[in-house]
Structures are given as C-alpha cells and as structure tokens.
N, C-alpha and C positions, 0 to 999 in steps of 0.2 A: 375579590377586596377591592375596597374604595382606590380611587385614583389618589395616587400621591406622587409627590415630586422624588424622582430617582435618585437614589442614594447607596452607597457600597453595601453590598449584600450581608443580610447577618447570618453571622457566622454559626448560629445554631439552626440554620435552615441545612446546613453543607452535609453531604452525602457522608458514611462513612470510610474507612479504610475499603481499596478496592479488593477484591477476592484474589488477585492475584499480585504478584513482587511490584513494589513501585519501581518506575522508571531511574536510571541510576544518577546521581547527580552529576551534571557536567562539570559546574562550580567547584564541586571535591575533587573530581577528577583532573581537572586543570590544576588547580593547587597544588596538588600533587607532582605536575609534571612540572612546571615550575620551581618548585622547592626542591625538586630533586636535578635542577640545572640538566633538564632536559633541550638540546641544541634546537629541534626545529620542530615545531607541533603545527600539523597540518589540519583546518579547519573548513572539510569542504561543503559548502552552505551556502543559500541563498541568502541567508538571513544576515547579512552584514553588519546591520546594527544590533541584534542581540550577539553575535558574537564579539563585538568591540565592547560592547555592556560588559560581557563575561569577563574576558581579560580586564577592563578597568577594576572589576570586583575582585577579581583574583589578587590584583596587583595591590588594590587597597589594604585586603587583608593580611598580603603577605609583607607590606612595607617593600613592595619593589616601585619604581617608575613604570611609566606607561608611556610609549610613544606611537603615533602611527605616521604611515607613509604612504602618500598617493602619487602617482606621474603628475600629476598636477598641483600637488601641493607641498611636493617634497616632505622630510622627514621633521615632524613637530612633535613635542612634548604635550599629552594631554592627561587628563582625568583627575590626578591628585596629585599633591603638594607632596607626598611623603619622599624621603631621601635626598641625598644632596649631590649633584651630577660632577662627578669625577674625570671628563676624559683623558685618556692615556695618552698623551703626545708621544711619549716614548715608544710604545709599542704600536703606533699607528701606519699604516701604509699610506696615509692618505695626507696630501700636503695641506688640506683645509681644516684638520686636528684643532689648532689654536682658535678658527673662527667656528668650529663646532662649540667647542666649550661655551663661549659666549651666546649661542644661537639657542642652545641646548637649556644653558641658566635662564635665560629670558622668556623660553617657550616660542622663541622664533622658528621658521624653519631653517635647518643648516643651510648655508651657502652651497649652491651647486648638488644639491642632495637630490634632485628630480630624476637625474639621470641613475638607471637602477644599478649598473655597475658601479658609477661615482658612490653611490649611497650605501653601499656593502662594503665600499672602502673605507668609509667614515665609521660602520659600525664596529669595524675592528679595533680604532682607537678609544673607545667608552669600554671602561673597566667596572662600573658599578652595575648593580644588581637591577635587571629591568627586561620589559617584554615590549617586541618591536612588532607592530603588526603592520604587515605588508599586504597592501590591497591589491589584487590582480595583478601579483607578482606573475601569476600563472603565463602571462600574455608575453613574456621574455626568456621563457624557460627554454627555449630552443637557442638561446644566445651561449655560445661556450664561454664567454667572459663570464657571463652574469652567474652561469652553472660553477663556474670554478671559484668565483669569491663568495658564493653561497656556500661553498663546501668549505672552504679555507674559514669565514667565519663560524659556520657551525661547527667546525673542530675546536677553536678558540672559546665557544661559548659552553662548552660540555664541562664548566666549571662557574662558580662565583653566580649564580643563580640568573643566567641571563639566556633569554630564550627569543627565536624569531617564530611568530606566530603567521601564517599564510593562510589568508581568508580568499576564497574564491568559491563559485559556483562549481568548477570541474576544476579538475588539476589532475596532470600527468608528471610524476615524480622521476626524474631521469636514473636511472641504476647507481650513478656513481653517490647518489644524496639517502639511497634507501636505508642505508644504516644508520644515519643520523636522524629518521625522521619518525616521529608517533604522532598517531591519529586521532581526532578527537569530533564524537558525532554529537549534534545537536539532537538529543530528541524531541518527539512528538512533545506538547505538554498533556499531562496527564490531568484528569478533573479536579483536581486542585488548582493547578495553575490555571484551567481555563476559568474557572470560578473567579480567580486574581483577574485576570483578564478582562473579564466581565464589569468588576467594580471600576478597574482603571479606566476602561471604553466611557464609561456612563459617566464617571466624573468630569473626563475630557471634555466628552460631549456636553454636558450640562455648561459646561461653561460659557458657550454661544448658543447653544440653543436650551429651550424649555420641554423637558421629558416629563412625561407622566409614567407613572409606575402602575400598570397592571396585572402584574404577575405576582401568583401565587408561589410557593416554594415547588412544586409539581411543576408548574410552566417553567421555573426557573432551571430545575433539573432537564428539563426538553431543551430546552436554548443550548445546555452544556453538553449532550448528547449530539447535539445536531453539528457542534463545532469540532466535535473529536476527528481526529484524522487528519486535522489542517496544520501546518506550523503556527509560532506565536503571531508572527506577522501577517500570515492569510488569518487567522483569528480575527486579530484586531480591524483589518480592512473590512472585512465580511463583516462584521458587529456593527463598524461606524456606519457602513452604505445602507444598512437595515436601520438603525437607529435615527437616521438624517432622514431618511424615506417616510417614517412611520411617527416622526417624535413623540416616540413612546416604548417602554419597555414593556412589550405586549406577547403575548399566546403567538401573535402571528410571524414575530422574531424568527421562530426558529424555523417555521418554514423557508422563510426570507433566505436565512443562513445555509438550509439544505440546499437550494437552489446552485447558489452562490460554490458551494462545495464540489455539486455535481458537476458545474463547469472546470472548475480549477483540477479534477482529477481526469476532464477530458485531456484537460491539456496536458498533463504530464505523460499522455500518450502511452500509459503501462497498465493504467487501470481504469475502468468505468464503472461507473455508478449506477447500477441497471434497478429499473422500479420493478420491484417484484409484486406484482398483480395478482400471480395464480397461486391458488392455495393447492394441497395434495390432492382435494376432490376435484382439481381438473384435471387430474393423471387418470388414464383409465388401466386399470388392473394395477399391477407389481404389488398386491395386497404384503409380502413379505418384506418388501423394501418399506412402506408404508407404514407396517407394525414395527419396526427398529425403529423409523424415526420417531414414532408417535411417542416409543418409551426414552426416548433420549431428549426430549422436548422439557427446556428448561433446567438442564443439566451445569448448565454455565453459573446459575445463580448461586446467591449465599445458601440457600436452604441448602442446594443439594451437595454444597461443599461440606455443610455442617454433617449431613447425613455420611460424609464419607466417601463421595463422588467426584472423580475428575472429571473434565469437559471433554466431549467425545473429540478424535483427531480430525476424522473425517471417511469417507467413502471414496472408492472407486465405481465408478459405474459403466461396465462394459457392456457390449452386446451388438447384436444388429442394428444398423445405420435406419435411420428414422423411425426406431421404436420409441422415442420419448426420452432418451437420457439426458439430454440438455434442459428440456421441459421439467424432467422431475429435480434436476437442480435447482432451476429457478424457485419452483414449488417449495423448496423445502425453507427457503428464505421467507416468501409470502407466507407457511404455515407457521414458523416459529416468530414472524414477525422482526427479522432481525435486517440489518444492513447488506446487501449484498453486490460485492465489488466483482465483476469479472476481469481475469489478467489475459492482458494484450500479451501472447506468446510469442509473438513475432516481433514486438517493437522492443523487446528485452534486450536483444542482442545489439552489441556496440561494435563498430570497426578498431576500437582500440585496445590493446590488450588490459585486461583488468578491468576495464570499466563495464561491463557485462555482468562480473561480480557485483559490483558496485549497484549496478542497477536493479539486480533481484533482491538485493539486501535493503533497497529504498521501498520495494513492493511488500516485503515481508514488516518494516517498520510501519506502513500506512494502513497495513491490515491489523497490525497490534495495536497501534493509535485507535481503530475506530472498533476493536475488541468490546461486547463480544458481536461478530460477524460472520456472514457466511463468503468466503472465497472459492469461485468457481474457475476452475480451469478447466476448459473448453478442448478436446483433443488432446489430451496429455503426452500421448504417444511422440507428439510433434514438437514438445518442449525438449524431448531428451533424447531424439532420433539418433544423435551422432554421438553418445555416450559410451559408446562401446569400445572394446580394448584396442580399436585402432584409432580412435578420434584425434589422438595427436597429430596425426599424419593427415586426418580430415581438416579440422578447426582448429590447430595448436592446443587442442586439449581444453576448448572453453566449453564444451557441450559435458565433459566429466567434472570441472569444477564446477558448472553451473549445479548439474547433479547432486555433487556433494555438497554444497549449500543448501540445497534444498531439502535434501535427507536431515543434515545437521539440525537445520530449523525445526524440521515436523518431530525431530525425536528431542528438543530441547525446550521448544515455546512453551510458555506459563499460560500464555493468555489464551483464552478462548475463541480461537479462528478456528472454525470449522471449515476443512478444506471439502468441496463437493469437486470431484474430478472425473470426465467422462473419457471413455477411450471406446475408440471402433476396432484398433489392431493390436491386441493385449500383447503380441510375441514382439513387438516393436518396443517393448518396455524393458526396460533393465531388471533383472531379477531381485536388486536388492532394494527396489523401489516398492515391491508388492508383497515382501517377506512381512512377517507377522510385528507388531508395533509400529508400523510407519501409517499404515492405516487401519482404520479398527475393522473393514471389513470390504471384502471386494464381492460385488453383485452382478450378475448376469442377467441381462436384460432381451429374452428372445421373442419370434415373432408372438403377436397375441394370440393368446387361446380365443375358441368361440365366444365365450361369456364376455373374455375382456374387448374383444370387436364389438360386441353388442352395446357394452359399456361406453366405447370410445365413439360409435354413431350417437349414440344418446346425447354425448356431452358435445359431439361437432352441429348436430341439429339444433341442439337449445342453442347453443352460442351464436347461431345463424337464424334467431330468431321462429325457430319452427317447433312445433309439439312434437317430442319422439312418440307419442302414444298414437299419433296419426299414420306411424310407419310400422310393417313389420319387420321388426329389427332382427328377429331370428334369422329371416330368410337373406336380407343383406349379408348379414354376419357370417353366414354359409357362404353367399358368393363371392365376399372378401377373403377366404382361405388364403392364408401364404400371405396376402398385405399387411406390410407396416400402419403404425399409426401414422406417420406421415403419408401414406398413399391413400390410406382412408382419407385423411381431411382434404388432399388433392382432390380425391373422387368426388367429394360432396361438393368441393367448390366446382370444379367442372360440371356438376347435376346441376347446380344453380345458374351457372352460365347460359345453360343451355335452356333450362326455363325462362328465363329471363328474355334472352335473347326470341322465342316464342311467345311471349307476352302468357305464358302459363303459369299455373301452381309448381310448386315442387310435389313430385310424385313418385311413387315406387321405381318407375319404370326409367324413370331420369336415373336415378340414383344406379340401378342396375345397370344399364347401357353404359356409363361413364367407368364403374367397375371393368367390365367387358372390353373396355378399349386400351386397356390397363396392362401393361406387361410388369409382374411384380418384381422387387431385388431377390427375392426367394426363386425366383425361375432364370434369372439371366447369371446370378451368382448363387446360385444352388450349394456348388462345391464350398465356397468358400467360407459358408454359412453352417455348412456341415462340419466343418476342421473348427470353427470356432466353439460350436455345442460341443464337439467330445473334448478340446481342450477345457473348455469351462466345466465339462460334470463333475470332475473331482477336485477341483480348484477354486471354485466359487458357490456364492449362495444364490439360489434362483431368485430374483424380484420378485415372481409371480408364484403363486401356490402350485405346486405341481401337479401338473394334468397335463390335458390335450394341448399342443402346441401347434403352430404353421396353419 
C-alpha cells in the first residue's frame, strides 16, 4: 500500500475474538476487591506504572480517593478529586493526625510520612473510603514494627472500603498477614490490548517524529503476534525502539520486536526463545510419531475448533539417549511454524518458600500469552525428581507442589500450548504425570533400525555438503548397527576431521574407520536399554514403525 502518515489502527482490520477464553479483566477484579473492603491487596509486578493506573481507574469508578506512598516522597493524594477527606483524629494512634487532615486535603505529603511505621500510623486515622498504594514496602517487611502496624491497619480497614495496595516486583508476605491479603495478577495483554498499545505508541511517537505507514492488515497482525508474551510496558518499549529506529510502521517492525522479545525472555532466566529451523524431514525415522504430529497440525486454528476439535495437550518422548528426542521436539515447532519456548528447569527453583510456585505460574502465563506455541521441557524427569512421598523431608515439599501446579495447568488450560517433553529415565516420573489425560501420547524412541540409520546417514552427509548417492549407505548403516543418531552424527564429524587433516575427500573408508573407533551406548549400557525397552513395550507407542531395531 502507499505510504501514509501513521495514525490509529482501523478497527475494521482487527481480528475477531480469539478461539480460547479471554484473559480475566484485572480492573473488574480490583473493583470487586476495593468495593468489598479487602484489607490488603498485593500486586506482585514489575509494571508499577500500569498497577498505579489500574488502581486510579478503579477508584474513579467507585468514587474512592487514591493515595500513593514512597519512602522518598511520603504519602500523597493522587489521581482524582472524588470524595472529601475526613481523617478521624479521635481513633488515630498518630500525633500527626491534625496535620494529616490539612496535608491530604491540599494534595501535599503528610508531615513525617516517609518513614514506613509512622506512615502506617497515620493511615489508622483516615476513615474515608480510599485505596493507599504503598510502593516497595517489601524492603521493610522484615521490621517487626512495620509488620505489626500493617496488621493493625489491615484489621481496621476491613470495612468502609479502605484498602492498602502493595506493589512490588517480588514480595514475601509474613505469616501473620496472610489472612488479610488478596493477590491480584496483572495478565499479559491479549491481541485486542496489543492493538490498542500499537495505536497509542504510534500516536505518541508521531508527536516528535514523522512516521510513514507501510503496513497492510496482514503486516499489522504480524506485529501484534511478535508482541505477544510481553508485558504492556515491555511491548511499549520494544515498539517505541523499533519505530524510532526505522521512522516507519513497516513490516520490518515485527522482526525488530521479535529480537527484543528473545532478549527479554533470556533475561527472565526461565524461558528461552529457540530458533526452530528444523522440520520433521530433518529427523531420521520415527514415522509413527511424524504421522501423529502431521494429523494434528493446525488443530489450534478456528477451523479445527468449528470442526469440533480441541488443541492437543502435548507428548512425552522417552527413549535411549542420543536418539533424537530433543531434535524431534524442536522440529515440531519448525514443522507447525509455531514459536518454540524452552523451559529452563533448573532456574525455576527459588530458595524462598512459595517463590518456586510463583515462578512456575509465571512460565505458564508467558506461554499462554504466546499461544499458540510449543513449550519444550527437556529431561522432564529432572523437574519432578523429588516429588515422591518423601519430598517433604527432602525439599520442604517444593517438588510436590511444583508437580501439583504443573498437573493442574496441564488439565485446565484453555490456550493452545503444546508441551513437547523429553525423558531419558521414565521410572523417575511420578505415575500421575503419565496417566491418560495429562499428555496425549507417550512415544518410545528406540535405537534406529537399518532403514532409519540409512536415512540418518543421508541427512547428515547432505548437511555437510556431501552427496549421499556417492556413498554405500546400506554398508555404513550395517556397520553402525546399535548406534544412536547422535553417535552416527559424531562418527560423520570424526570422519570429516580425519579426511580434512589428510587433505583428502571424504570416502567410505573414513566413515567405517570412525565407526570402528566408537563404542556405542548400546554396548556400554546394554542392561539399562533392555530394561527401558521392556518397560515401554506395553506402556508406550513406538515412535518408529515396528521392525528391526538396534
């Protein structure tokens, strides 16, 4: 389309309603909490500006006053002019109540309200309906006086629509306050909200820069998709940087935003945005698994929903090490053309009680925000290794609670997040994880057969700029009996090193020599592989067509 000055997006170009339920409205939830006189509401978020804006909007709708506190500025009224301030000096424990009345009425900071304990004492003397946003109070929650006064204020605030709002990136609630607290999560923006954000950012940037619009409806949809999984503030920042860099709303913006998103996900330390370059054609063998996946391609789309289908939950791919389980998990994303998120199982654990569960919920929220997508969990057994009946004595029950959170999410989620999990030691998995209804199928990947080894050699040689037709693939496949796909890959690489060092072309003899110098896993761990095969025989579906193996 012809270039034109950027402006708000045409609503007629917007997508229809998503195929899965809309994200709960945090404003509606907050209004219920304020109107029902909830004593303390915790908003654990890095989006402080969004949280404050949300509280101000709720207070304006409910005709409540709104106040903000920081240790730098003290307690100040903000937001709206609704309501009259009537500090109740008679019930206040603070000697500054008369001064507080004058300060609050004039939107000035209350005298001596910077110190947390004194500020909470001042709150006890305020009787009007209001919400008090206390920023970063978590840094003082280890002070007994602060906790005691917060508890006193919370008990007095349990009527007359008075509520304390605690905002913080991370907060540990002391046990004595938990009965007074409600948590409010700020969900990731959905497509509709992301469209609004794009319009808002374009209008704001246009005030200082001349932006050209080179985006058709399909390109606009691509930008929206590239923003999914980011918070509102992250979306605004990523989009602003891309627009200022290009001085245009153009198709390249989607790629710029995607790069920013990958960087942000890496910084989260729990999820990694993985490039899914492989397709299932790059995986040798596993014809049963490939057929199963091919049948479910596109099952998250609206047309599948109208047909009566539900999106698949996921698969567990277990089997012998080095046989392509992780490669297959990556190839699913490439074949289905979906984002691939790798879950860092080690980083989810936190030393503080309750924090691990919060971190796993954040992973789920981000994954659902990016849906449809693939969530790749490598070596699933290591995530829940301590979730047995004795886990309480091992890790205070963290693994068991983590398993419960994961199972609940797998059972109840509506967003199309396909979980591709790999596993080497299935006996370490909790029984409830592999029962029907959690994952759609359990596939067993055995050592490749003769035909599969031939296919693997062909793929590996072609990847390294060699013509497979110039090699006797049947002969090398026979020589590689008992080798895994990873061992065949390593043998081809070793043969190339040997040929390169001798300044010769790669030949069959180099390949055969490399195979002869390798002792495969099927020899060194034969008993374990036999036991795994025996377990999988009646409990899983073979990933390959049944035939010769090993």
